[in-house]
N, CA, C and O atoms as a MOPAC input file, in Angstrom:
PM7 MOZYME 1SCF
protein

 N     19.84500 1    48.73500 1    -3.86000 1
 C     18.63500 1    48.44800 1    -3.58200 1
 C     18.54000 1    48.95000 1    -2.08300 1
 O     19.34900 1    48.70800 1    -1.18800 1
 N     17.07800 1    49.89400 1    -1.97700 1
 C     16.30000 1    50.31300 1    -0.99900 1
 C     15.70500 1    49.42500 1    -0.33100 1
 O     15.19300 1    48.46800 1    -0.91100 1
 N     15.64400 1    49.58500 1     1.25800 1
 C     14.42300 1    48.85400 1     1.86800 1
 C     13.97200 1    49.90700 1     2.94200 1
 O     14.71100 1    50.64200 1     3.59700 1
 N     12.65600 1    49.82900 1     2.98400 1
 C     11.68400 1    50.18800 1     3.46500 1
 C     10.45000 1    50.22400 1     4.49200 1
 O     10.95500 1    49.69600 1     5.48200 1
 N      9.34000 1    50.48800 1     4.77600 1
 C      8.56700 1    50.21200 1     5.71500 1
 C      7.32900 1    51.10300 1     5.38600 1
 O      7.31400 1    52.33400 1     5.39600 1
 N      6.23100 1    50.21500 1     5.07500 1
 C      5.28300 1    51.37400 1     5.51300 1
 C      3.59100 1    50.17300 1     5.96200 1
 O      3.15300 1    49.15500 1     5.42700 1
 N      3.18700 1    50.88800 1     6.99200 1
 C      2.26700 1    50.27600 1     7.57900 1
 C      2.87700 1    49.10500 1     8.16200 1
 O      3.82200 1    49.49800 1     8.84500 1
 N      2.75100 1    47.57200 1     8.21900 1
 C      2.94000 1    46.58300 1     8.38600 1
 C      3.67500 1    45.98200 1     7.72100 1
 O      4.16300 1    44.95200 1     8.18400 1
 N      3.96900 1    46.36600 1     6.55600 1
 C      4.94700 1    46.28100 1     5.32300 1
 C      6.21600 1    46.40200 1     5.40500 1
 O      6.66500 1    47.41000 1     5.95000 1
 N      6.99700 1    45.51800 1     4.94300 1
 C      8.62100 1    45.60400 1     4.32900 1
 C      8.69800 1    45.61400 1     3.05200 1
 O      8.41800 1    44.64400 1     2.34800 1
 N      9.06000 1    46.64300 1     2.66900 1
 C      9.67300 1    46.78100 1     1.13100 1
 C     10.59500 1    46.97900 1     0.53900 1
 O     11.15200 1    48.02000 1     0.89100 1
 N     11.23600 1    46.27500 1    -0.52000 1
 C     12.92400 1    46.48200 1    -1.49700 1
 C     12.41700 1    46.92700 1    -2.39900 1
 O     11.32400 1    46.61300 1    -2.87000 1
 N     13.17500 1    47.74800 1    -2.76800 1
 C     13.13300 1    48.62300 1    -4.29200 1
 C     14.66400 1    48.48600 1    -5.38300 1
 O     15.79200 1    48.43400 1    -4.89500 1
 N     14.48000 1    48.46000 1    -6.40100 1
 C     15.51000 1    48.85200 1    -7.12000 1
 C     15.31500 1    48.29000 1    -8.74500 1
 O     14.25300 1    47.85400 1    -9.19000 1
 N     16.29800 1    48.38100 1    -9.33200 1
 C     16.29900 1    48.33200 1   -10.68100 1
 C     16.79500 1    46.74000 1   -10.77200 1
 O     17.65800 1    46.18800 1   -10.08800 1
 N     15.99100 1    46.19600 1   -11.81200 1
 C     16.70100 1    44.47500 1   -11.59700 1
 C     18.04100 1    44.45200 1   -11.98700 1
 O     18.55200 1    45.12000 1   -12.88600 1
 N     18.51900 1    43.72500 1   -11.32900 1
 C     20.08800 1    43.89800 1   -11.73600 1
 C     20.10800 1    43.05900 1   -13.50700 1
 O     19.31700 1    42.29800 1   -14.06500 1
 N     20.98700 1    43.47300 1   -13.78300 1
 C     21.68500 1    43.52800 1   -15.33300 1
 C     20.43300 1    43.22200 1   -16.49700 1
 O     20.37100 1    42.19900 1   -17.17900 1
 N     19.63300 1    44.16400 1   -16.53600 1
 C     18.60400 1    43.67100 1   -17.28400 1
 C     19.05000 1    45.20100 1   -18.41400 1
 O     19.64300 1    46.18400 1   -17.96800 1
 N     18.66700 1    45.08300 1   -19.65700 1
 C     19.20500 1    45.86300 1   -20.68600 1
 C     17.80700 1    46.77200 1   -21.14900 1
 O     17.65200 1    47.52100 1   -22.11400 1
 N     16.98800 1    46.43300 1   -20.19100 1
 C     15.78200 1    47.36700 1   -20.44900 1
 C     15.42300 1    48.02800 1   -18.87300 1
 O     15.83100 1    47.46100 1   -17.85900 1
 N     14.72400 1    49.11500 1   -18.82500 1
 C     14.71600 1    49.22500 1   -17.66800 1
 C     13.24800 1    48.78900 1   -17.09200 1
 O     12.08100 1    48.85500 1   -17.47900 1
 N     14.00000 1    48.27900 1   -15.88800 1
 C     13.10700 1    47.44000 1   -15.13200 1
 C     12.90400 1    47.61600 1   -13.73600 1
 O     13.70300 1    46.91900 1   -13.11100 1
 N     11.96200 1    48.43500 1   -12.82500 1
 C     12.05900 1    49.16700 1   -11.70900 1
 C     11.52900 1    47.93100 1   -10.61200 1
 O     10.72700 1    47.21600 1   -11.21200 1
 N     11.65100 1    47.65900 1    -9.77600 1
 C     10.61300 1    46.94400 1    -8.66200 1
 C     10.22400 1    47.05500 1    -7.56100 1
 O     11.20100 1    47.44600 1    -6.92200 1
 N      9.45700 1    46.96500 1    -6.96200 1
 C      9.25200 1    46.99500 1    -5.40600 1
 C      8.44700 1    45.93100 1    -4.82700 1
 O      7.23200 1    45.84000 1    -5.00000 1
 N      9.41000 1    44.83000 1    -3.88100 1
 C      8.65400 1    43.71000 1    -3.63800 1
 C      8.27800 1    43.77800 1    -1.99300 1
 O      9.02300 1    43.86900 1    -1.01700 1
 N      7.04400 1    43.70900 1    -2.08000 1
 C      6.40600 1    43.64200 1    -0.42100 1
 C      6.15400 1    42.59300 1     0.19100 1
 O      5.53200 1    41.69100 1    -0.37000 1
 N      6.53500 1    42.49800 1     1.33000 1
 C      6.53500 1    41.40100 1     2.16600 1
 C      6.03200 1    41.82900 1     3.52100 1
 O      6.17300 1    42.93000 1     4.05200 1
 N      5.39200 1    40.70700 1     4.00300 1
 C      4.46900 1    41.05600 1     5.53400 1
 C      4.94500 1    39.82400 1     6.29400 1
 O      4.81600 1    38.67900 1     5.86000 1
 N      5.63200 1    40.21600 1     7.72500 1
 C      5.77000 1    39.31600 1     8.36400 1
 C      7.07900 1    38.41500 1     7.88200 1
 O      7.17800 1    37.30200 1     8.39800 1
 N      7.69800 1    38.66700 1     7.29500 1
 C      8.76500 1    37.85700 1     6.05900 1
 C      8.54800 1    37.07000 1     5.03900 1
 O      9.40100 1    36.40000 1     4.45600 1
 N      6.84900 1    37.16200 1     4.68500 1
 C      6.12500 1    36.30500 1     4.03000 1
 C      6.04400 1    37.31400 1     2.57300 1
 O      5.82300 1    38.52300 1     2.63700 1
 N      6.27300 1    36.54900 1     1.25100 1
 C      6.38700 1    37.94800 1     0.44700 1
 C      4.92100 1    37.83600 1    -0.16400 1
 O      4.34600 1    36.77300 1    -0.39700 1
 N      4.40300 1    39.14200 1    -0.38700 1
 C      2.91400 1    39.34000 1    -0.54200 1
 C      2.46600 1    39.90600 1    -1.61800 1
 O      1.30700 1    39.92800 1    -2.03200 1
 N      3.57900 1    40.45100 1    -2.15100 1
 C      3.36900 1    40.94200 1    -3.51600 1
 C      4.44500 1    41.56500 1    -4.29100 1
 O      5.42000 1    41.91700 1    -3.62700 1
 N      4.48400 1    41.81900 1    -5.81500 1
 C      4.97500 1    42.56800 1    -6.56300 1
 C      4.64600 1    43.57100 1    -7.17000 1
 O      3.78500 1    43.45400 1    -8.04100 1
 N      5.26900 1    44.94100 1    -6.87700 1
 C      4.95400 1    46.14700 1    -8.17500 1
 C      6.50300 1    46.46600 1    -8.96200 1
 O      7.66600 1    46.67400 1    -8.61700 1
 N      5.73500 1    46.36300 1   -10.18700 1
 C      7.30200 1    46.73500 1   -11.04200 1
 C      6.77100 1    47.94100 1   -12.03900 1
 O      5.57200 1    48.04000 1   -12.29900 1
 N      7.74200 1    48.83700 1   -12.56900 1
 C      7.71400 1    49.61100 1   -13.50400 1
 C      8.72100 1    49.40700 1   -14.62600 1
 O      9.93400 1    49.19800 1   -14.62200 1
 N      7.76300 1    49.54500 1   -15.64200 1
 C      8.53200 1    49.21000 1   -16.77600 1
 C      8.33800 1    50.21200 1   -17.94200 1
 O      7.25900 1    50.47900 1   -18.47000 1
 N      9.77000 1    50.81700 1   -18.32300 1
 C     10.00800 1    51.56000 1   -19.34700 1
 C     10.24600 1    51.08500 1   -20.51400 1
 O     11.30100 1    50.49300 1   -20.74300 1
 N      9.33400 1    51.26400 1   -21.41200 1
 C      9.93600 1    50.65200 1   -22.83500 1
 C     11.11100 1    51.53300 1   -23.57200 1
 O     11.71800 1    52.45600 1   -23.02800 1
 N     11.28700 1    51.12900 1   -24.73800 1
 C     12.29700 1    51.82400 1   -25.35300 1
 C     12.15300 1    52.72500 1   -25.70200 1
 O     13.13100 1    53.47200 1   -25.68300 1
 N     10.97300 1    53.19900 1   -26.19500 1
 C     10.08300 1    54.47800 1   -26.81100 1
 C      9.98300 1    55.29800 1   -25.72200 1
 O      9.61500 1    56.43400 1   -26.02200 1
 N     10.16800 1    55.12600 1   -24.65800 1
 C      9.77800 1    55.66900 1   -23.80300 1
 C     10.98800 1    56.30300 1   -22.70200 1
 O     10.89800 1    57.25800 1   -21.93100 1
 N     11.81400 1    55.63200 1   -22.88700 1
 C     12.90300 1    56.03900 1   -21.93100 1
 C     13.25900 1    57.91000 1   -21.87000 1
 O     13.47000 1    58.58900 1   -20.86500 1
 N     13.21800 1    58.37700 1   -23.40600 1
 C     13.44100 1    59.65300 1   -23.80300 1
 C     12.83300 1    60.55700 1   -22.87800 1
 O     13.39000 1    61.52600 1   -22.36300 1
 N     11.49600 1    60.13000 1   -22.67500 1
 C     10.77500 1    61.18000 1   -21.74300 1
 C     11.25200 1    61.23900 1   -20.08200 1
 O     10.76100 1    62.01200 1   -19.26000 1
 N     12.55600 1    60.01600 1   -19.73900 1
 C     12.12700 1    60.65000 1   -18.49700 1
 C     13.51400 1    61.05300 1   -18.60800 1
 O     13.67200 1    61.68400 1   -17.56300 1
 N     14.66800 1    61.07800 1   -19.26100 1
 C     16.06700 1    60.94400 1   -19.20900 1
 C     16.84700 1    60.83300 1   -20.93400 1
 O     17.40800 1    59.92000 1   -21.54100 1
 N     16.46200 1    62.50600 1   -21.31400 1
 C     17.44500 1    62.18000 1   -22.40000 1
 C     18.87400 1    61.19200 1   -23.04100 1
 O     19.16200 1    60.65200 1   -24.11000 1
 N     19.51400 1    61.35500 1   -21.66300 1
 C     20.62500 1    60.10500 1   -22.01400 1
 C     20.46200 1    58.60700 1   -21.72000 1
 O     21.27600 1    57.69000 1   -21.83100 1
 N     19.11800 1    58.61600 1   -21.29000 1
 C     18.57400 1    57.55600 1   -21.32300 1
 C     19.20800 1    56.13200 1   -20.14300 1
 O     19.38100 1    54.92500 1   -20.31200 1
 N     19.43200 1    57.23700 1   -18.76300 1
 C     20.36900 1    56.91800 1   -17.74700 1
 C     19.60100 1    56.01400 1   -16.54900 1
 O     19.00100 1    56.62700 1   -15.66600 1
 N     19.62900 1    54.77900 1   -16.54500 1
 C     18.73100 1    54.26000 1   -15.80000 1
 C     18.94100 1    54.78800 1   -14.03800 1
 O     17.96200 1    54.90100 1   -13.30000 1
 N     20.08400 1    55.01200 1   -13.66300 1
 C     20.21600 1    55.04400 1   -12.24100 1
 C     19.77600 1    56.57500 1   -12.15700 1
 O     19.28000 1    57.03900 1   -11.13000 1
 N     19.99500 1    57.33200 1   -13.32100 1
 C     19.43200 1    58.82400 1   -13.03800 1
 C     17.67800 1    58.72900 1   -13.09600 1
 O     16.90700 1    59.52000 1   -12.55300 1
 N     17.35400 1    57.66200 1   -13.82400 1
 C     15.73700 1    57.91200 1   -14.00400 1
 C     15.33000 1    57.28700 1   -12.70800 1
 O     14.44700 1    57.85100 1   -12.06100 1
 N     15.96100 1    56.00800 1   -12.17900 1
 C     15.11200 1    55.60200 1   -10.91400 1
 C     15.69300 1    56.52600 1    -9.87200 1
 O     14.95500 1    56.56900 1    -8.88700 1
 N     16.52000 1    57.10400 1    -9.78500 1
 C     16.71100 1    58.20500 1    -8.99300 1
 C     15.81100 1    59.55800 1    -8.98600 1
 O     15.69400 1    60.11700 1    -7.89500 1
 N     15.32900 1    59.98500 1    -9.83000 1
 C     14.43500 1    61.20000 1   -10.14300 1
 C     12.95300 1    61.03200 1    -9.75400 1
 O     12.10100 1    61.83900 1    -9.38100 1
 N     12.93900 1    59.23900 1   -10.04900 1
 C     11.41400 1    58.83500 1   -10.06900 1
 C     11.06700 1    58.05300 1    -9.01100 1
 O      9.86700 1    57.92000 1    -8.77200 1
 N     11.96800 1    57.44700 1    -8.25200 1
 C     11.53600 1    56.48800 1    -7.28500 1
 C     10.61800 1    56.75200 1    -6.21100 1
 O      9.92800 1    55.82800 1    -5.78100 1
 N     10.50600 1    58.24800 1    -5.58900 1
 C      9.50000 1    58.96100 1    -5.07800 1
 C      8.43600 1    58.85500 1    -5.48500 1
 O      7.54100 1    58.47500 1    -4.72900 1
 N      8.26300 1    59.06300 1    -6.40200 1
 C      7.09800 1    59.22600 1    -7.39500 1
 C      6.32800 1    57.46500 1    -7.20200 1
 O      5.39700 1    57.21500 1    -6.43700 1
 N      6.86700 1    56.67900 1    -7.90800 1
 C      6.53300 1    55.64100 1    -7.95300 1
 C      6.40600 1    54.87000 1    -6.51800 1
 O      5.78700 1    53.81500 1    -6.65300 1
 N      6.69400 1    55.04100 1    -5.61200 1
 C      7.16300 1    55.05300 1    -3.86600 1
 C      5.45400 1    55.08400 1    -3.27300 1
 O      4.70700 1    54.32600 1    -2.65400 1
 N      5.38700 1    56.59000 1    -3.95100 1
 C      3.53700 1    56.91000 1    -3.49700 1
 C      2.37600 1    55.72200 1    -4.16200 1
 O      1.34100 1    55.23400 1    -3.70800 1
 N      3.10400 1    55.55700 1    -5.41200 1
 C      2.27500 1    54.81000 1    -5.99600 1
 C      1.72700 1    53.34500 1    -5.33800 1
 O      0.60500 1    52.84100 1    -5.39400 1
 N      2.87600 1    52.90400 1    -4.74300 1
 C      2.95300 1    51.50400 1    -3.80100 1
 C      2.58700 1    51.51700 1    -2.81000 1
 O      2.11800 1    50.45000 1    -2.41300 1
 N      2.58600 1    52.64300 1    -1.89800 1
 C      1.43100 1    53.45500 1    -0.95400 1
 C      0.12300 1    53.15900 1    -1.40200 1
 O     -0.61300 1    52.36800 1    -0.81200 1
 N     -0.22700 1    53.85500 1    -2.56700 1
 C     -1.80700 1    53.91300 1    -2.56700 1
 C     -2.26100 1    52.34400 1    -2.88500 1
 O     -3.36300 1    51.88200 1    -2.59100 1
 N     -1.35800 1    51.73700 1    -3.43900 1
 C     -1.84700 1    50.49800 1    -3.22300 1
 C     -1.96100 1    49.45600 1    -1.90900 1
 O     -2.82500 1    48.66900 1    -1.52300 1
 N     -1.02300 1    49.74500 1    -1.56500 1
 C     -1.15100 1    49.61300 1    -0.04200 1
 C     -2.65400 1    49.83600 1     0.77800 1
 O     -3.44200 1    49.04000 1     1.29000 1
 N     -2.63900 1    50.97000 1     0.66900 1
 C     -4.02300 1    51.86700 1     1.01100 1
 C     -5.20500 1    51.32700 1     0.66800 1
 O     -6.08300 1    51.26400 1     1.52900 1
 N     -5.37200 1    50.99100 1    -0.24000 1
 C     -6.18700 1    50.22200 1    -1.52700 1
 C     -6.29500 1    48.98100 1    -0.84000 1
 O     -7.45100 1    48.95400 1    -0.41600 1
 N     -5.86600 1    48.22300 1    -0.59600 1
 C     -5.73400 1    46.59000 1     0.12100 1
 C     -5.36600 1    45.94500 1    -1.05500 1
 O     -5.55300 1    44.72800 1    -1.07500 1
 N     -4.74100 1    46.63700 1    -2.34300 1
 C     -4.85500 1    45.75900 1    -3.69800 1
 C     -3.18300 1    45.23100 1    -3.57900 1
 O     -2.32200 1    46.11000 1    -3.59900 1
 N     -2.82800 1    44.00100 1    -3.47400 1
 C     -1.98600 1    43.54000 1    -3.21600 1
 C     -1.66800 1    42.20300 1    -4.46800 1
 O     -1.01500 1    41.16800 1    -4.33400 1
 N     -2.39200 1    42.71500 1    -5.62300 1
 C     -2.05900 1    42.06400 1    -7.13200 1
 C     -0.69400 1    42.63500 1    -7.64000 1
 O     -0.45800 1    43.83300 1    -7.79500 1
 N      0.18800 1    41.57800 1    -7.88100 1
 C      1.51800 1    41.72100 1    -8.70800 1
 C      1.02800 1    42.51800 1    -9.87300 1
 O      0.43200 1    42.01800 1   -10.82700 1
 N      1.34500 1    43.94000 1    -9.72700 1
 C      1.05600 1    45.30900 1   -10.58300 1
 C      2.08000 1    45.63100 1   -11.59200 1
 O      3.11900 1    45.50600 1   -10.94400 1
 N      2.45100 1    46.00700 1   -12.92400 1
 C      3.27300 1    46.59300 1   -13.53400 1
 C      2.54600 1    48.08700 1   -13.95100 1
 O      1.41900 1    48.18000 1   -14.43700 1
 N      3.35000 1    49.09700 1   -13.68300 1
 C      2.96500 1    50.53300 1   -14.40400 1
 C      3.83100 1    50.76200 1   -15.27900 1
 O      4.96000 1    51.13700 1   -14.96600 1
 N      3.37200 1    50.53500 1   -16.80000 1
 C      4.21600 1    50.26100 1   -18.29900 1
 C      4.10000 1    51.91800 1   -18.78900 1
 O      3.10000 1    52.61100 1   -18.97500 1
 N      5.56800 1    52.24000 1   -18.91400 1
 C      5.48500 1    53.62900 1   -19.49700 1
 C      5.93300 1    53.37800 1   -21.18100 1
 O      6.90000 1    52.67500 1   -21.47500 1
 N      5.12100 1    54.02600 1   -22.15000 1
 C      5.91200 1    53.86200 1   -23.51100 1
 C      5.82700 1    55.20200 1   -23.90000 1
 O      5.59100 1    55.89400 1   -22.91000 1
 N      5.89700 1    55.69700 1   -24.67400 1
 C      5.69000 1    56.77300 1   -25.66200 1
 C      4.30400 1    57.43000 1   -25.59500 1
 O      4.12300 1    58.64200 1   -25.71400 1
 N      3.55800 1    56.72100 1   -25.43700 1
 C      2.37800 1    57.32900 1   -25.14900 1
 C      1.75700 1    58.07900 1   -24.00000 1
 O      0.80800 1    58.86300 1   -24.00800 1
 N      2.56700 1    57.62500 1   -22.94100 1
 C      2.22900 1    57.33300 1   -21.77900 1
 C      2.67800 1    56.23900 1   -20.60800 1
 O      3.78800 1    55.71100 1   -20.66300 1
 N      1.51200 1    55.86800 1   -19.29600 1
 C      1.00500 1    54.49400 1   -18.73600 1
 C      0.55800 1    54.43600 1   -18.68200 1
 O     -0.32100 1    55.29700 1   -18.67400 1
 N      0.44400 1    52.94600 1   -18.51600 1
 C     -0.63700 1    52.11300 1   -18.14400 1
 C      0.04200 1    50.89100 1   -17.71100 1
 O      1.07500 1    50.31400 1   -18.05200 1
 N     -1.16700 1    50.62500 1   -16.57600 1
 C     -1.19400 1    49.88700 1   -15.10800 1
 C     -1.60900 1    48.54000 1   -15.55500 1
 O     -2.73700 1    48.37000 1   -16.01800 1
 N     -0.84100 1    47.66500 1   -15.45200 1
 C     -1.27300 1    46.22100 1   -16.07500 1
 C     -1.24500 1    44.81600 1   -14.91400 1
 O     -0.11000 1    44.50700 1   -14.54900 1
 N     -2.19900 1    44.12700 1   -14.44000 1
 C     -1.82100 1    42.98800 1   -14.01500 1
 C     -1.04500 1    42.07600 1   -14.38500 1
 O     -1.37300 1    41.41900 1   -15.37300 1
 N      0.23700 1    41.77400 1   -13.67500 1
 C      1.03300 1    41.19200 1   -13.95600 1
 C      0.58500 1    39.71500 1   -14.16100 1
 O      1.05300 1    39.21700 1   -15.18500 1
 N      0.05100 1    39.17200 1   -13.66500 1
 C     -0.63000 1    37.67400 1   -13.50700 1
 C     -1.31000 1    37.41200 1   -14.48500 1
 O     -1.52300 1    36.25000 1   -14.83200 1
 N     -1.77100 1    38.44000 1   -15.10300 1
 C     -2.88500 1    38.28600 1   -15.99200 1
 C     -1.73600 1    38.41700 1   -17.51500 1
 O     -2.04100 1    37.83800 1   -18.55800 1
 N     -1.01300 1    38.88500 1   -17.44600 1
 C     -0.41900 1    38.87700 1   -18.73100 1
 C      0.18000 1    37.54400 1   -19.37300 1
 O      0.27300 1    36.60700 1   -18.58000 1
 N      0.66400 1    37.27500 1   -20.87300 1
 C      1.05100 1    36.33900 1   -21.50900 1
 C      2.29800 1    35.98400 1   -20.77900 1
 O      2.74100 1    36.95400 1   -20.16300 1
 N      3.09600 1    34.75500 1   -20.63600 1
 C      4.53900 1    34.89200 1   -19.98000 1
 C      5.44500 1    35.52200 1   -21.19300 1
 O      6.59100 1    35.96800 1   -21.13300 1
 N      4.55700 1    35.41400 1   -22.31600 1
 C      5.97600 1    35.33700 1   -23.25100 1
 C      5.97200 1    36.84900 1   -23.90200 1
 O      6.36200 1    37.16400 1   -25.02600 1
 N      5.40500 1    37.72100 1   -22.84500 1
 C      4.73300 1    39.13000 1   -23.57900 1
 C      6.60000 1    39.86500 1   -22.96400 1
 O      7.24000 1    39.85400 1   -21.91200 1
 N      6.77100 1    40.32600 1   -24.16800 1
 C      7.86600 1    41.02500 1   -24.57700 1
 C      7.75100 1    42.49900 1   -23.97700 1
 O      6.68500 1    42.88400 1   -23.49800 1
 N      8.75700 1    43.21700 1   -24.01500 1
 C      8.25700 1    44.93400 1   -23.74700 1
 C      8.58900 1    45.78200 1   -24.77800 1
 O      8.62700 1    46.99100 1   -24.54800 1
 N      8.96200 1    45.13900 1   -26.43700 1
 C      8.64600 1    45.52300 1   -27.07200 1
 C      7.34600 1    46.06500 1   -27.37200 1
 O      7.14100 1    46.61500 1   -28.45400 1

């Protein structure tokens, strides 16, 4: 897990432990109070676009800087809603995590 700061915010980022699917998270807090969560999900049909071997660590290592810029952009915009950047074979879609059906699967 990585820890870093941007403006007045503390960000923890990393792969969701023991997940069988690619789920990467950024947990944002301000003055030790959790503010929101930004996530990156890669559906199984989209993994090969990132790494032919589908190596989660390699994907995270090579793309976390880009996703960190997405997080900084959200902070700069004042968008502190829980968000998911979902990748599949067709591309990427940003989704409001709070508006998702709790039973939504990654399939």
